[in-house]
ROVOTOR-361478 format. One record per residue: residue number from 1; residue in three letters; chain; x, z, y of N, C-alpha, C in turn. Coordinates in nm, 4 decimals. Example, Ala and Ser with C-alpha at 12.3 -4.5 7.8 and 13.67 -1.06 7.14 Angstrom:
resi/resn/chain/n_px/n_pz/n_py/ca_px/ca_pz/ca_py/c_px/c_pz/c_py
1/ALA/A/1.3190/0.7800/-0.5690/1.2300/0.7800/-0.4500/1.3200/0.7800/-0.3300
2/SER/A/1.2850/0.7080/-0.2250/1.3670/0.7140/-0.1060/1.2900/0.7870/0.0030
//
This chain:
resi/resn/chain/n_px/n_pz/n_py/ca_px/ca_pz/ca_py/c_px/c_pz/c_py
1/MET/A/0.0817/0.0000/-0.1205/0.0000/0.0000/0.0000/0.0855/0.0000/0.1262
2/ALA/A/0.2105/0.0367/0.1153/0.2967/0.0421/0.2334/0.3208/-0.0968/0.2924
3/SER/A/0.3118/-0.1996/0.2097/0.3387/-0.3345/0.2580/0.2134/-0.4044/0.3100
4/VAL/A/0.0993/-0.3371/0.3085/-0.0252/-0.3976/0.3562/-0.0198/-0.4096/0.5083
5/ASP/A/-0.0336/-0.5318/0.5566/-0.0318/-0.5556/0.7007/-0.1360/-0.6622/0.7337
6/HIS/A/-0.2568/-0.6171/0.7615/-0.3658/-0.7080/0.7929/-0.4515/-0.6450/0.9013
7/GLU/A/-0.5047/-0.7271/0.9878/-0.5841/-0.6811/1.1009/-0.7027/-0.5940/1.0583
8/TYR/A/-0.7614/-0.6230/0.9419/-0.8810/-0.5515/0.8991/-0.8567/-0.4535/0.7851
9/CYS/A/-0.7322/-0.4174/0.7610/-0.7002/-0.3172/0.6591/-0.6436/-0.1932/0.7265
10/LEU/A/-0.6972/-0.0784/0.6901/-0.6530/0.0489/0.7445/-0.5194/0.0864/0.6817
11/ARG/A/-0.4271/0.1374/0.7601/-0.2963/0.1771/0.7078/-0.3065/0.3123/0.6380
12/LEU/A/-0.2577/0.3177/0.5159/-0.2519/0.4412/0.4389/-0.1173/0.5069/0.4661
13/THR/A/-0.1198/0.6261/0.5281/0.0029/0.6950/0.5663/0.0566/0.7816/0.4534
14/ALA/A/-0.0333/0.8544/0.3868/0.0087/0.9447/0.2794/-0.1072/0.9676/0.1835
15/LEU/A/-0.0744/1.0230/0.0681/-0.1735/1.0547/-0.0327/-0.1472/1.1957/-0.0816
16/CYS/A/-0.2472/1.2811/-0.0727/-0.2360/1.4189/-0.1200/-0.3019/1.4250/-0.2574
17/VAL/A/-0.2250/1.4553/-0.3614/-0.2767/1.4518/-0.4975/-0.3308/1.5864/-0.5448
18/ALA/A/-0.3235/1.6890/-0.4610/-0.3814/1.8190/-0.4968/-0.5336/1.8073/-0.4943
19/GLU/A/-0.5990/1.9033/-0.5563/-0.7462/1.9040/-0.5544/-0.7971/1.9618/-0.4238
20/PRO/A/-0.8868/1.9021/-0.3531/-0.9393/1.7676/-0.3781/-0.8407/1.6626/-0.3287
21/MET/A/-0.8376/1.5500/-0.3962/-0.7481/1.4403/-0.3592/-0.7891/1.3847/-0.2237
22/MET/A/-0.6915/1.3598/-0.1349/-0.7219/1.3083/-0.0016/-0.6235/1.1998/0.0382
23/MET/A/-0.6715/1.1087/0.1222/-0.5869/1.0041/0.1785/-0.5672/1.0334/0.3266
24/VAL/A/-0.4457/1.0121/0.3752/-0.4163/1.0264/0.5176/-0.4006/0.8858/0.5722
25/THR/A/-0.4841/0.8526/0.6717/-0.4827/0.7181/0.7280/-0.4551/0.7251/0.8778
26/GLN/A/-0.4417/0.6094/0.9375/-0.4274/0.6030/1.0825/-0.5551/0.6565/1.1457
27/LEU/A/-0.5476/0.6972/1.2696/-0.6620/0.7534/1.3399/-0.7732/0.6502/1.3560
28/MET/A/-0.8938/0.6908/1.3200/-1.0120/0.6062/1.3402/-1.0914/0.6699/1.4535
29/HIS/A/-1.0794/0.6136/1.5731/-1.1373/0.6728/1.6938/-1.2864/0.7022/1.6818
30/TYR/A/-1.3587/0.6192/1.6101/-1.5037/0.6361/1.5982/-1.5451/0.6908/1.4625
31/GLY/A/-1.4499/0.7374/1.3825/-1.4813/0.7887/1.2498/-1.5025/0.6754/1.1501
32/SER/A/-1.5646/0.7098/1.0388/-1.5896/0.6093/0.9356/-1.7007/0.5149/0.9794
33/VAL/A/-1.7065/0.3990/0.9165/-1.8114/0.3023/0.9472/-1.9483/0.3641/0.9178
34/CYS/A/-1.9568/0.4398/0.8097/-2.0836/0.5022/0.7721/-2.1316/0.6003/0.8794
35/SER/A/-2.0436/0.6889/0.9251/-2.0844/0.7862/1.0269/-2.1144/0.7182/1.1606
36/PHE/A/-2.0384/0.6142/1.1941/-2.0646/0.5387/1.3169/-2.2031/0.4745/1.3112
37/PHE/A/-2.2340/0.4130/1.1968/-2.3625/0.3461/1.1813/-2.4781/0.4458/1.1894
38/GLN/A/-2.4605/0.5630/1.1275/-2.5660/0.6647/1.1319/-2.5883/0.7149/1.2743
39/LYS/A/-2.4807/0.7324/1.3491/-2.4906/0.7844/1.4850/-2.5510/0.6813/1.5809
40/TYR/A/-2.5129/0.5547/1.5663/-2.5552/0.4497/1.6586/-2.6488/0.3486/1.5932
41/ARG/A/-2.7239/0.3928/1.4957/-2.8119/0.3033/1.4199/-2.9073/0.2248/1.5114
42/ASP/A/-2.9624/0.2905/1.6119/-3.0594/0.2248/1.7002/-2.9950/0.1224/1.7933
43/ARG/A/-2.8622/0.1287/1.8080/-2.7916/0.0328/1.8950/-2.7128/-0.0721/1.8167
44/THR/A/-2.7247/-0.0687/1.6841/-2.6518/-0.1633/1.6001/-2.7340/-0.2906/1.5827
45/THR/A/-2.6745/-0.4044/1.6186/-2.7455/-0.5328/1.6096/-2.7112/-0.6040/1.4790
46/GLU/A/-2.7902/-0.7037/1.4475/-2.7629/-0.7849/1.3287/-2.6292/-0.8570/1.3419
47/LEU/A/-2.5945/-0.8982/1.4631/-2.4664/-0.9659/1.4852/-2.3500/-0.8708/1.4576
48/MET/A/-2.3636/-0.7442/1.4977/-2.2589/-0.6454/1.4695/-2.2423/-0.6276/1.3184
49/LEU/A/-2.3534/-0.6157/1.2457/-2.3474/-0.5995/1.1000/-2.2837/-0.7207/1.0338
50/LEU/A/-2.3176/-0.8393/1.0823/-2.2590/-0.9619/1.0282/-2.1091/-0.9665/1.0543
51/THR/A/-2.0679/-0.9274/1.1743/-1.9262/-0.9255/1.2104/-1.8499/-0.8261/1.1228
52/TRP/A/-1.9058/-0.7060/1.1063/-1.8406/-0.6053/1.0220/-1.8295/-0.6533/0.8778
53/SER/A/-1.9354/-0.7166/0.8275/-1.9334/-0.7685/0.6904/-1.8237/-0.8725/0.6728
54/LYS/A/-1.8100/-0.9592/0.7711/-1.7069/-1.0633/0.7666/-1.5671/-1.0007/0.7684
55/GLN/A/-1.5471/-0.9006/0.8545/-1.4168/-0.8348/0.8631/-1.3824/-0.7614/0.7343
56/ILE/A/-1.4800/-0.6946/0.6750/-1.4579/-0.6245/0.5479/-1.4217/-0.7239/0.4387
57/ALA/A/-1.4944/-0.8355/0.4339/-1.4675/-0.9388/0.3325/-1.3272/-0.9975/0.3501
58/GLU/A/-1.2848/-1.0212/0.4745/-1.1507/-1.0752/0.4992/-1.0426/-0.9753/0.4562
59/GLY/A/-1.0635/-0.8472/0.4861/-0.9680/-0.7448/0.4431/-0.9596/-0.7356/0.2912
60/MET/A/-1.0742/-0.7418/0.2238/-1.0762/-0.7360/0.0776/-1.0098/-0.8594/0.0169
61/CYS/A/-1.0330/-0.9732/0.0781/-0.9711/-1.0976/0.0298/-0.8193/-1.0883/0.0406
62/TYR/A/-0.7709/-1.0315/0.1506/-0.6269/-1.0135/0.1700/-0.5693/-0.9226/0.0609
63/LEU/A/-0.6409/-0.8143/0.0297/-0.5920/-0.7189/-0.0706/-0.5919/-0.7750/-0.2112
64/GLU/A/-0.6775/-0.8736/-0.2358/-0.6841/-0.9331/-0.3697/-0.5577/-1.0107/-0.3954
//
């Protein structure tokens, strides 16, 4: 994961293998996509969802 360098992939800084297992990533100013969507659900447009879907798909394609 250290060599992953893509605009739509989050950088993994460290991995804590103790219980519970946790990942340390770069700072996400708005939190996770799920929490952002829940907080701003009424202001989320179809175009935003389409854009996010496209970005997620591009990041996944890069990782494949």
